[in-house]
N, C-alpha and C positions, 0 to 999 in steps of 0.2 A: 358690525363693522364701524369703526370710528373714522372720523375725518382725518385725512392724511397729515395735515399740519398739526392737529390736536393730538394725534397719536405720539408725536415726538415729545410732548409735554406730559410727564408721568401722571401728575395729579389731574389735569384736565382731560386726558385721554380716556379715563374711566368714567368721569362724571358727565362728559359732553358727548352725545351721540347724535345720530340723524334726527331723532325725535326732538331733541332739544333745539337743534338748528331750525327744524321746521316750525316748531312752536314759536321760536324767536322771530322767524320770518312772518308768520301769520299775525302775531301780536303787533309787530311793527307796522304792518299794513293796516290793521284795524285802528291803531293809534293815529296814523296819518289821516285816515278817512274821518275819524272822530274829530281831530283837530280842524280839518277842513270844514266839517259841518258846523262846528262851533264858530269858526270865523265867518262863514256865510250867515249864520243866524245873527251874530252880532252886527254884521254889515247891514242886513235887512232891518234889524231893530233900529239902528241909527238912521237909516234912510226913511222908514215909514213913521216912526214915532218922534224922532228928534229932528227930522228934516235936515240931516247933515250927511253928506257923502264922505265916507272915510276911505280916501284913496289908498291909505296904507293897508287896510284890510282887503280892499279890492285887489291890490297888488299881490298880497300873500295868497289869496284864493286863486288868482289867475296863474301864479307861478306853480302852485300845487297841481292845478289842472293841466298845465302845459307839460310839466314833468311826467305826470301820470300817463297822458296820451302819448308822449314821445317814447317813454319806456315800453308801453304796450306795443307800439309800432316797431320799435327796435327788436324786442323779443319775438314778435311775430315773424319778422323777416330774417332774423339771425339764428333762430332756434330751429 
């Protein structure tokens, strides 16, 4: 069974199915976690070895954490 919107597009309706959408969702989640870990690692490297606090990296990591927790709570109470 194809996604309702994708079934209206002849070429995509056959190539894109639930597995594709699930794989895209999982890979996007893992990419976000990987990006957050890289930002945390770079932030800690700059703090411990260069003795510089990078507020821009701190802001990026904080924003990612806030969005993650907010969406977890949203889905918990709305689903």
